[in-house]
A tleap script that builds the chain and sets N, CA, C and O, in Angstrom:
source leaprc.protein.ff14SB
mol = sequence {
  NMET THR GLU LEU ILE ARG TYR VAL ILE LEU
  ALA ILE LEU ALA SER GLN ALA ALA TYR PHE
  PHE ALA ILE PHE PHE LEU TYR LYS VAL MET
  MET ASP TRP TYR GLU TRP SER THR PHE PRO
  ASP PRO ARG ASN LEU PHE GLU LYS THR VAL
  ASN PHE LEU THR ALA LEU VAL PHE GLY VAL
  ALA TYR TRP ALA GLY LEU LYS VAL LYS ASN
  LYS ASN TRP PHE MET LYS ARG VAL TYR LEU
  LEU GLY TYR VAL PHE VAL TYR ILE ILE LEU
  ALA VAL ILE VAL TYR ASN ILE LEU ASN SER
  ILE LEU GLU TYR LEU GLU MET ASN CPHE
}
set mol.1.N position { -20.394 -55.896 -80.405 }
set mol.1.CA position { -20.882 -57.455 -79.947 }
set mol.1.C position { -20.246 -58.222 -81.290 }
set mol.1.O position { -19.754 -59.330 -81.077 }
set mol.2.N position { -20.227 -57.797 -82.424 }
set mol.2.CA position { -19.731 -59.018 -83.429 }
set mol.2.C position { -17.867 -58.963 -83.324 }
set mol.2.O position { -17.128 -59.788 -83.862 }
set mol.3.N position { -17.324 -57.542 -82.330 }
set mol.3.CA position { -16.090 -57.995 -81.984 }
set mol.3.C position { -15.542 -58.885 -80.866 }
set mol.3.O position { -14.416 -59.357 -80.706 }
set mol.4.N position { -16.744 -58.984 -80.087 }
set mol.4.CA position { -16.889 -60.094 -79.223 }
set mol.4.C position { -16.901 -61.374 -79.839 }
set mol.4.O position { -15.909 -62.014 -79.490 }
set mol.5.N position { -17.757 -62.094 -80.745 }
set mol.5.CA position { -17.583 -62.725 -81.676 }
set mol.5.C position { -16.520 -63.139 -82.304 }
set mol.5.O position { -16.096 -64.294 -82.303 }
set mol.6.N position { -15.943 -61.975 -82.996 }
set mol.6.CA position { -14.324 -62.425 -83.826 }
set mol.6.C position { -13.337 -62.562 -82.803 }
set mol.6.O position { -12.233 -63.043 -83.059 }
set mol.7.N position { -13.669 -62.160 -81.625 }
set mol.7.CA position { -12.633 -62.998 -80.571 }
set mol.7.C position { -12.348 -64.479 -80.218 }
set mol.7.O position { -11.370 -65.221 -80.130 }
set mol.8.N position { -13.979 -64.549 -80.029 }
set mol.8.CA position { -14.239 -66.080 -79.641 }
set mol.8.C position { -13.527 -66.559 -80.940 }
set mol.8.O position { -12.448 -67.102 -80.700 }
set mol.9.N position { -13.823 -66.502 -82.097 }
set mol.9.CA position { -13.658 -67.130 -83.428 }
set mol.9.C position { -12.039 -67.257 -83.336 }
set mol.9.O position { -11.385 -68.231 -82.962 }
set mol.10.N position { -11.773 -66.514 -83.602 }
set mol.10.CA position { -9.609 -66.496 -83.484 }
set mol.10.C position { -9.352 -67.552 -82.175 }
set mol.10.O position { -8.720 -68.607 -82.239 }
set mol.11.N position { -10.016 -66.982 -80.968 }
set mol.11.CA position { -9.723 -67.831 -79.601 }
set mol.11.C position { -10.135 -69.250 -79.978 }
set mol.11.O position { -9.546 -70.060 -79.262 }
set mol.12.N position { -10.826 -69.735 -80.729 }
set mol.12.CA position { -10.962 -71.450 -80.958 }
set mol.12.C position { -10.002 -71.488 -81.939 }
set mol.12.O position { -9.030 -72.214 -81.731 }
set mol.13.N position { -10.081 -70.658 -83.303 }
set mol.13.CA position { -9.159 -71.338 -84.072 }
set mol.13.C position { -7.694 -71.414 -83.692 }
set mol.13.O position { -7.028 -72.352 -84.129 }
set mol.14.N position { -7.031 -70.315 -82.756 }
set mol.14.CA position { -5.672 -70.424 -82.184 }
set mol.14.C position { -6.103 -71.304 -81.102 }
set mol.14.O position { -5.013 -71.777 -80.781 }
set mol.15.N position { -6.816 -71.752 -80.456 }
set mol.15.CA position { -6.405 -72.767 -79.272 }
set mol.15.C position { -6.260 -74.635 -80.118 }
set mol.15.O position { -5.787 -75.702 -79.727 }
set mol.16.N position { -7.039 -74.122 -81.541 }
set mol.16.CA position { -6.852 -75.700 -82.399 }
set mol.16.C position { -5.013 -75.954 -83.059 }
set mol.16.O position { -4.071 -76.747 -83.054 }
set mol.17.N position { -5.299 -75.104 -83.377 }
set mol.17.CA position { -3.578 -74.353 -83.764 }
set mol.17.C position { -2.354 -74.848 -82.494 }
set mol.17.O position { -1.348 -75.518 -82.730 }
set mol.18.N position { -2.675 -74.434 -81.456 }
set mol.18.CA position { -1.564 -74.802 -80.221 }
set mol.18.C position { -1.384 -75.867 -79.841 }
set mol.18.O position { -0.354 -76.315 -79.336 }
set mol.19.N position { -2.602 -76.515 -80.092 }
set mol.19.CA position { -3.327 -78.049 -79.418 }
set mol.19.C position { -2.395 -79.021 -80.974 }
set mol.19.O position { -1.716 -80.008 -80.688 }
set mol.20.N position { -2.434 -78.870 -81.472 }
set mol.20.CA position { -1.266 -78.924 -83.105 }
set mol.20.C position { 0.239 -79.285 -82.843 }
set mol.20.O position { 0.819 -80.343 -83.087 }
set mol.21.N position { 0.761 -78.030 -82.233 }
set mol.21.CA position { 2.200 -77.875 -82.000 }
set mol.21.C position { 2.174 -78.387 -80.704 }
set mol.21.O position { 3.323 -78.773 -80.486 }
set mol.22.N position { 1.254 -78.664 -79.416 }
set mol.22.CA position { 1.310 -80.197 -78.528 }
set mol.22.C position { 1.801 -80.895 -78.679 }
set mol.22.O position { 2.937 -81.224 -78.338 }
set mol.23.N position { 0.519 -81.634 -79.661 }
set mol.23.CA position { 0.607 -82.908 -80.028 }
set mol.23.C position { 1.596 -83.638 -80.647 }
set mol.23.O position { 1.846 -84.844 -80.658 }
set mol.24.N position { 2.227 -82.462 -81.275 }
set mol.24.CA position { 3.795 -82.180 -82.488 }
set mol.24.C position { 4.717 -83.031 -81.738 }
set mol.24.O position { 5.401 -84.005 -82.053 }
set mol.25.N position { 4.466 -82.128 -80.236 }
set mol.25.CA position { 6.026 -82.373 -79.324 }
set mol.25.C position { 5.701 -83.125 -77.941 }
set mol.25.O position { 6.480 -83.405 -77.029 }
set mol.26.N position { 4.373 -83.363 -78.050 }
set mol.26.CA position { 3.559 -84.489 -76.809 }
set mol.26.C position { 2.908 -85.214 -76.904 }
set mol.26.O position { 1.871 -85.313 -76.247 }
set mol.27.N position { 3.313 -86.012 -77.803 }
set mol.27.CA position { 2.193 -87.117 -78.831 }
set mol.27.C position { 1.429 -87.346 -77.955 }
set mol.27.O position { 0.361 -86.787 -77.707 }
set mol.28.N position { 2.239 -88.687 -77.122 }
set mol.28.CA position { 1.153 -89.578 -76.016 }
set mol.28.C position { 0.242 -88.641 -75.406 }
set mol.28.O position { -0.959 -88.574 -75.665 }
set mol.29.N position { 1.173 -87.573 -74.184 }
set mol.29.CA position { 0.592 -87.343 -73.355 }
set mol.29.C position { -0.926 -86.573 -73.754 }
set mol.29.O position { -2.051 -86.958 -73.434 }
set mol.30.N position { -0.475 -85.138 -74.708 }
set mol.30.CA position { -1.896 -84.863 -75.300 }
set mol.30.C position { -2.456 -85.781 -75.818 }
set mol.30.O position { -3.317 -85.810 -74.939 }
set mol.31.N position { -2.738 -86.546 -76.444 }
set mol.31.CA position { -3.568 -87.498 -76.973 }
set mol.31.C position { -4.798 -88.555 -75.792 }
set mol.31.O position { -5.931 -89.031 -75.724 }
set mol.32.N position { -3.010 -88.346 -74.788 }
set mol.32.CA position { -4.219 -89.365 -73.308 }
set mol.32.C position { -4.758 -88.168 -72.683 }
set mol.32.O position { -5.593 -88.274 -71.785 }
set mol.33.N position { -4.258 -86.800 -73.176 }
set mol.33.CA position { -5.184 -85.937 -72.380 }
set mol.33.C position { -6.416 -85.435 -72.460 }
set mol.33.O position { -7.237 -84.877 -71.732 }
set mol.34.N position { -6.268 -85.916 -73.916 }
set mol.34.CA position { -7.750 -85.207 -74.850 }
set mol.34.C position { -8.703 -86.832 -74.546 }
set mol.34.O position { -9.748 -86.603 -73.935 }
set mol.35.N position { -8.605 -87.515 -74.694 }
set mol.35.CA position { -9.348 -88.509 -74.104 }
set mol.35.C position { -9.835 -88.771 -72.636 }
set mol.35.O position { -10.874 -89.324 -72.274 }
set mol.36.N position { -8.837 -88.242 -71.891 }
set mol.36.CA position { -9.085 -88.855 -70.227 }
set mol.36.C position { -9.998 -87.447 -70.248 }
set mol.36.O position { -10.702 -87.612 -69.253 }
set mol.37.N position { -10.330 -86.321 -70.752 }
set mol.37.CA position { -11.027 -84.907 -70.399 }
set mol.37.C position { -12.581 -85.372 -71.125 }
set mol.37.O position { -13.543 -84.616 -70.995 }
set mol.38.N position { -12.705 -86.669 -71.883 }
set mol.38.CA position { -13.786 -86.746 -72.855 }
set mol.38.C position { -14.768 -87.795 -72.356 }
set mol.38.O position { -14.226 -88.700 -71.721 }
set mol.39.N position { -16.141 -87.887 -72.503 }
set mol.39.CA position { -16.456 -89.652 -71.856 }
set mol.39.C position { -16.825 -90.209 -72.772 }
set mol.39.O position { -17.466 -89.834 -73.754 }
set mol.40.N position { -16.342 -91.346 -72.419 }
set mol.40.CA position { -16.595 -92.007 -74.044 }
set mol.40.C position { -17.959 -92.218 -74.806 }
set mol.40.O position { -18.169 -92.083 -76.011 }
set mol.41.N position { -19.049 -92.672 -73.556 }
set mol.41.CA position { -20.028 -93.126 -74.319 }
set mol.41.C position { -21.173 -91.794 -73.432 }
set mol.41.O position { -21.941 -92.425 -72.706 }
set mol.42.N position { -21.332 -90.904 -73.370 }
set mol.42.CA position { -22.053 -89.777 -73.081 }
set mol.42.C position { -23.533 -90.072 -73.159 }
set mol.42.O position { -24.200 -90.441 -74.126 }
set mol.43.N position { -23.996 -89.743 -71.523 }
set mol.43.CA position { -25.456 -90.698 -71.789 }
set mol.43.C position { -26.428 -88.947 -71.531 }
set mol.43.O position { -27.562 -88.616 -71.877 }
set mol.44.N position { -25.537 -88.328 -70.928 }
set mol.44.CA position { -26.838 -87.181 -70.554 }
set mol.44.C position { -26.176 -85.904 -71.293 }
set mol.44.O position { -25.199 -85.831 -72.038 }
set mol.45.N position { -27.153 -84.838 -70.766 }
set mol.45.CA position { -26.749 -83.339 -71.477 }
set mol.45.C position { -25.370 -82.638 -70.907 }
set mol.45.O position { -24.808 -81.716 -71.497 }
set mol.46.N position { -24.947 -83.171 -69.767 }
set mol.46.CA position { -23.793 -82.373 -69.210 }
set mol.46.C position { -22.030 -83.556 -69.955 }
set mol.46.O position { -20.847 -83.242 -70.090 }
set mol.47.N position { -22.516 -84.381 -70.128 }
set mol.47.CA position { -21.228 -85.200 -70.696 }
set mol.47.C position { -21.156 -84.970 -72.179 }
set mol.47.O position { -20.132 -85.169 -72.834 }
set mol.48.N position { -22.485 -84.470 -72.759 }
set mol.48.CA position { -22.670 -84.199 -74.203 }
set mol.48.C position { -21.856 -83.068 -74.189 }
set mol.48.O position { -20.745 -82.991 -74.712 }
set mol.49.N position { -22.562 -82.010 -73.447 }
set mol.49.CA position { -21.969 -80.762 -73.948 }
set mol.49.C position { -20.274 -80.567 -73.330 }
set mol.49.O position { -19.486 -79.650 -73.561 }
set mol.50.N position { -20.067 -81.972 -72.357 }
set mol.50.CA position { -18.047 -81.316 -71.702 }
set mol.50.C position { -17.856 -81.942 -73.285 }
set mol.50.O position { -17.572 -80.992 -74.014 }
set mol.51.N position { -17.907 -83.054 -73.960 }
set mol.51.CA position { -17.627 -83.872 -75.018 }
set mol.51.C position { -17.504 -82.278 -76.399 }
set mol.51.O position { -16.502 -81.833 -76.960 }
set mol.52.N position { -18.848 -81.876 -76.498 }
set mol.52.CA position { -19.080 -81.561 -77.888 }
set mol.52.C position { -18.036 -79.654 -77.458 }
set mol.52.O position { -17.668 -78.828 -78.293 }
set mol.53.N position { -17.908 -79.601 -76.259 }
set mol.53.CA position { -16.932 -78.176 -75.935 }
set mol.53.C position { -15.138 -78.479 -76.708 }
set mol.53.O position { -14.490 -77.942 -77.607 }
set mol.54.N position { -14.880 -79.770 -75.621 }
set mol.54.CA position { -13.852 -80.271 -75.835 }
set mol.54.C position { -13.361 -80.419 -76.999 }
set mol.54.O position { -12.266 -80.029 -77.403 }
set mol.55.N position { -14.350 -81.115 -77.680 }
set mol.55.CA position { -14.273 -81.408 -79.427 }
set mol.55.C position { -14.009 -79.874 -79.994 }
set mol.55.O position { -13.091 -79.631 -80.777 }
set mol.56.N position { -14.517 -79.318 -79.721 }
set mol.56.CA position { -14.274 -77.740 -80.358 }
set mol.56.C position { -13.326 -76.983 -80.066 }
set mol.56.O position { -13.302 -75.939 -80.717 }
set mol.57.N position { -12.501 -77.131 -79.295 }
set mol.57.CA position { -11.450 -76.186 -78.947 }
set mol.57.C position { -10.539 -77.015 -79.490 }
set mol.57.O position { -9.681 -76.457 -80.175 }
set mol.58.N position { -10.446 -78.719 -79.335 }
set mol.58.CA position { -9.065 -79.026 -79.626 }
set mol.58.C position { -9.188 -80.213 -80.656 }
set mol.58.O position { -8.163 -80.661 -81.169 }
set mol.59.N position { -10.584 -80.792 -81.007 }
set mol.59.CA position { -11.159 -81.958 -81.980 }
set mol.59.C position { -10.240 -82.222 -82.644 }
set mol.59.O position { -9.629 -83.285 -82.538 }
set mol.60.N position { -9.811 -80.847 -83.875 }
set mol.60.CA position { -9.227 -81.136 -85.094 }
set mol.60.C position { -7.813 -81.817 -85.000 }
set mol.60.O position { -7.647 -82.915 -85.530 }
set mol.61.N position { -6.820 -81.200 -84.351 }
set mol.61.CA position { -5.885 -81.559 -83.640 }
set mol.61.C position { -6.105 -82.739 -82.760 }
set mol.61.O position { -5.221 -82.876 -81.914 }
set mol.62.N position { -6.866 -83.450 -82.744 }
set mol.62.CA position { -6.983 -85.006 -82.025 }
set mol.62.C position { -7.500 -85.820 -83.010 }
set mol.62.O position { -7.397 -87.003 -82.687 }
set mol.63.N position { -8.158 -85.604 -84.377 }
set mol.63.CA position { -8.666 -86.563 -85.141 }
set mol.63.C position { -7.315 -86.651 -85.786 }
set mol.63.O position { -6.774 -87.735 -85.567 }
set mol.64.N position { -6.374 -85.534 -86.774 }
set mol.64.CA position { -4.954 -85.624 -86.966 }
set mol.64.C position { -3.773 -86.833 -86.189 }
set mol.64.O position { -2.996 -87.718 -86.548 }
set mol.65.N position { -4.291 -86.129 -84.832 }
set mol.65.CA position { -3.449 -87.155 -83.736 }
set mol.65.C position { -3.690 -88.694 -84.379 }
set mol.65.O position { -2.774 -89.464 -84.671 }
set mol.66.N position { -5.273 -88.995 -84.551 }
set mol.66.CA position { -5.411 -90.272 -84.424 }
set mol.66.C position { -5.026 -90.803 -85.743 }
set mol.66.O position { -4.836 -91.932 -86.196 }
set mol.67.N position { -4.997 -90.061 -86.028 }
set mol.67.CA position { -4.726 -90.528 -88.184 }
set mol.67.C position { -3.430 -91.014 -88.197 }
set mol.67.O position { -3.347 -92.190 -88.552 }
set mol.68.N position { -2.149 -90.325 -87.846 }
set mol.68.CA position { -1.019 -90.605 -87.586 }
set mol.68.C position { -0.666 -91.650 -86.588 }
set mol.68.O position { 0.533 -91.874 -86.422 }
set mol.69.N position { -1.416 -92.224 -86.000 }
set mol.69.CA position { -1.244 -92.789 -84.638 }
set mol.69.C position { -0.216 -94.312 -85.301 }
set mol.69.O position { 0.601 -94.790 -84.515 }
set mol.70.N position { -0.302 -94.719 -86.202 }
set mol.70.CA position { -0.007 -96.247 -86.596 }
set mol.70.C position { 1.933 -95.696 -87.440 }
set mol.70.O position { 2.833 -96.407 -87.886 }
set mol.71.N position { 1.811 -94.178 -87.298 }
set mol.71.CA position { 3.517 -93.862 -88.075 }
set mol.71.C position { 4.246 -94.328 -87.062 }
set mol.71.O position { 3.824 -94.894 -86.053 }
set mol.72.N position { 5.511 -94.045 -87.390 }
set mol.72.CA position { 6.884 -93.739 -86.397 }
set mol.72.C position { 7.099 -92.647 -86.714 }
set mol.72.O position { 6.867 -91.965 -87.712 }
set mol.73.N position { 7.838 -92.426 -85.256 }
set mol.73.CA position { 7.952 -91.010 -84.664 }
set mol.73.C position { 8.407 -90.025 -85.849 }
set mol.73.O position { 7.995 -88.868 -85.929 }
set mol.74.N position { 9.179 -90.528 -86.635 }
set mol.74.CA position { 9.178 -89.549 -87.585 }
set mol.74.C position { 8.536 -89.037 -88.526 }
set mol.74.O position { 8.716 -87.893 -88.941 }
set mol.75.N position { 7.526 -90.032 -89.058 }
set mol.75.CA position { 7.026 -90.120 -90.249 }
set mol.75.C position { 5.687 -88.716 -89.555 }
set mol.75.O position { 5.334 -87.683 -90.124 }
set mol.76.N position { 5.209 -89.310 -88.066 }
set mol.76.CA position { 4.386 -88.963 -87.007 }
set mol.76.C position { 4.626 -87.022 -87.135 }
set mol.76.O position { 3.872 -86.110 -87.474 }
set mol.77.N position { 5.621 -87.061 -86.810 }
set mol.77.CA position { 5.778 -85.329 -87.246 }
set mol.77.C position { 5.650 -84.733 -88.255 }
set mol.77.O position { 5.079 -83.650 -88.383 }
set mol.78.N position { 6.448 -85.717 -89.539 }
set mol.78.CA position { 5.914 -85.207 -90.985 }
set mol.78.C position { 4.252 -85.229 -91.102 }
set mol.78.O position { 3.973 -84.319 -91.883 }
set mol.79.N position { 3.380 -85.696 -90.783 }
set mol.79.CA position { 2.228 -85.773 -90.977 }
set mol.79.C position { 1.511 -84.610 -90.366 }
set mol.79.O position { 0.879 -83.765 -90.999 }
set mol.80.N position { 1.679 -84.656 -89.054 }
set mol.80.CA position { 1.386 -83.798 -88.568 }
set mol.80.C position { 1.647 -81.748 -88.575 }
set mol.80.O position { 1.047 -80.726 -88.243 }
set mol.81.N position { 2.952 -82.192 -89.202 }
set mol.81.CA position { 3.150 -80.586 -89.493 }
set mol.81.C position { 2.617 -80.459 -91.472 }
set mol.81.O position { 2.912 -79.550 -92.248 }
set mol.82.N position { 1.971 -81.441 -91.696 }
set mol.82.CA position { 1.094 -81.344 -92.660 }
set mol.82.C position { -0.055 -80.774 -92.565 }
set mol.82.O position { -0.353 -79.817 -93.280 }
set mol.83.N position { -0.906 -81.312 -91.619 }
set mol.83.CA position { -1.574 -80.943 -91.065 }
set mol.83.C position { -1.894 -79.778 -90.276 }
set mol.83.O position { -3.048 -79.701 -89.854 }
set mol.84.N position { -1.244 -79.046 -90.059 }
set mol.84.CA position { -1.467 -77.900 -88.945 }
set mol.84.C position { -0.819 -76.801 -90.428 }
set mol.84.O position { -1.414 -75.729 -90.538 }
set mol.85.N position { -0.009 -76.999 -91.170 }
set mol.85.CA position { -0.528 -76.379 -92.746 }
set mol.85.C position { -1.054 -75.801 -92.977 }
set mol.85.O position { -1.064 -74.570 -92.969 }
set mol.86.N position { -2.391 -77.385 -93.594 }
set mol.86.CA position { -3.141 -77.355 -94.205 }
set mol.86.C position { -4.335 -76.857 -93.342 }
set mol.86.O position { -5.315 -76.496 -93.994 }
set mol.87.N position { -4.418 -76.779 -92.047 }
set mol.87.CA position { -5.469 -76.645 -90.868 }
set mol.87.C position { -5.167 -74.994 -90.879 }
set mol.87.O position { -6.111 -74.208 -90.956 }
set mol.88.N position { -3.810 -74.540 -90.799 }
set mol.88.CA position { -3.661 -73.056 -90.968 }
set mol.88.C position { -4.054 -72.582 -91.985 }
set mol.88.O position { -4.978 -71.822 -91.696 }
set mol.89.N position { -3.861 -72.595 -93.144 }
set mol.89.CA position { -4.655 -72.127 -94.628 }
set mol.89.C position { -6.445 -72.441 -94.533 }
set mol.89.O position { -7.256 -71.880 -95.270 }
set mol.90.N position { -6.803 -73.444 -93.471 }
set mol.90.CA position { -8.668 -73.282 -93.753 }
set mol.90.C position { -8.513 -73.090 -92.674 }
set mol.90.O position { -8.835 -74.222 -92.313 }
set mol.91.N position { -8.306 -72.650 -91.875 }
set mol.91.CA position { -8.488 -71.576 -90.631 }
set mol.91.C position { -8.574 -69.817 -90.701 }
set mol.91.O position { -9.243 -68.937 -90.159 }
set mol.92.N position { -7.120 -69.931 -92.028 }
set mol.92.CA position { -7.353 -68.144 -92.525 }
set mol.92.C position { -8.694 -68.348 -92.884 }
set mol.92.O position { -9.601 -68.010 -92.123 }
set mol.93.N position { -8.920 -68.917 -94.071 }
set mol.93.CA position { -10.232 -69.206 -94.723 }
set mol.93.C position { -10.898 -68.394 -94.497 }
set mol.93.O position { -11.157 -67.279 -94.950 }
set mol.94.N position { -11.516 -69.646 -92.925 }
set mol.94.CA position { -12.531 -69.656 -92.104 }
set mol.94.C position { -12.925 -68.465 -91.887 }
set mol.94.O position { -13.973 -67.943 -92.267 }
set mol.95.N position { -11.829 -67.884 -91.082 }
set mol.95.CA position { -12.217 -66.695 -90.295 }
set mol.95.C position { -12.565 -65.597 -91.685 }
set mol.95.O position { -13.624 -65.086 -92.049 }
set mol.96.N position { -11.545 -65.538 -92.090 }
set mol.96.CA position { -12.247 -64.481 -93.628 }
set mol.96.C position { -13.327 -64.391 -93.678 }
set mol.96.O position { -13.884 -63.330 -93.395 }
set mol.97.N position { -14.176 -65.788 -94.164 }
set mol.97.CA position { -15.082 -65.699 -94.208 }
set mol.97.C position { -16.214 -65.586 -93.173 }
set mol.97.O position { -17.254 -65.199 -93.707 }
set mol.98.N position { -16.295 -65.751 -92.200 }
set mol.98.CA position { -17.199 -65.597 -90.825 }
set mol.98.C position { -16.752 -63.944 -90.738 }
set mol.98.O position { -17.467 -62.965 -90.525 }
set mol.99.N position { -15.770 -64.004 -90.905 }
set mol.99.CA position { -15.833 -62.020 -90.955 }
set mol.99.C position { -16.291 -61.566 -91.994 }
set mol.99.O position { -16.697 -60.405 -92.046 }
set mol.100.N position { -16.315 -62.214 -92.815 }
set mol.100.CA position { -17.021 -60.716 -94.070 }
set mol.100.C position { -18.181 -61.294 -93.653 }
set mol.100.O position { -18.779 -61.006 -94.690 }
set mol.101.N position { -19.108 -61.937 -92.931 }
set mol.101.CA position { -20.711 -62.841 -92.738 }
set mol.101.C position { -21.206 -61.484 -91.392 }
set mol.101.O position { -22.255 -60.845 -91.308 }
set mol.102.N position { -19.898 -61.443 -90.459 }
set mol.102.CA position { -19.930 -60.116 -89.752 }
set mol.102.C position { -19.755 -59.035 -89.934 }
set mol.102.O position { -20.351 -58.194 -89.260 }
set mol.103.N position { -18.999 -58.741 -90.772 }
set mol.103.CA position { -18.888 -57.089 -91.225 }
set mol.103.C position { -20.552 -56.726 -92.107 }
set mol.103.O position { -21.183 -55.673 -92.021 }
set mol.104.N position { -20.925 -57.942 -92.900 }
set mol.104.CA position { -22.273 -58.028 -94.303 }
set mol.104.C position { -23.152 -56.843 -92.325 }
set mol.104.O position { -23.439 -55.714 -91.929 }
set mol.105.N position { -23.131 -58.204 -91.926 }
set mol.105.CA position { -24.434 -58.144 -90.719 }
set mol.105.C position { -24.002 -56.549 -89.839 }
set mol.105.O position { -24.982 -56.054 -89.283 }
set mol.106.N position { -22.788 -55.815 -89.693 }
set mol.106.CA position { -22.923 -55.021 -88.834 }
set mol.106.C position { -23.465 -53.939 -90.057 }
set mol.106.O position { -24.467 -53.225 -90.032 }
set mol.107.N position { -22.442 -54.081 -91.122 }
set mol.107.CA position { -23.314 -52.816 -92.246 }
set mol.107.C position { -24.755 -52.656 -92.120 }
set mol.107.O position { -25.270 -51.553 -91.939 }
set mol.108.N position { -25.537 -53.946 -92.229 }
set mol.108.CA position { -26.944 -53.272 -92.643 }
set mol.108.C position { -28.041 -53.917 -91.290 }
set mol.108.O position { -29.178 -54.351 -91.472 }
set mol.109.N position { -27.464 -53.841 -90.219 }
set mol.109.CA position { -28.484 -54.244 -88.908 }
set mol.109.C position { -27.958 -53.078 -87.711 }
set mol.109.O position { -28.481 -53.059 -86.597 }
savepdb mol mol.pdb
quit
């Protein structure tokens, strides 16, 4: 069971990184796609669930895209590469922490 949880964590972290690179190459298209796939003002549980899952899978990259929205073409790419570099470091740290917790649970339960 913990192996499945590890794969889910890796899939989420990898999809965020992949979306970073998609935003890097196709900024406007990917930002619009994210906005089209979410509800601006969720009113019911379904809309809130869709927004939560979309943010879980792509939200960090979209947030970084919003941060560089007003930069020129070149600086936008430079900042996005900086964000993806920091994201990769943090993703490795988060994965190692969660993996340690899962290993502890495997050993003791």
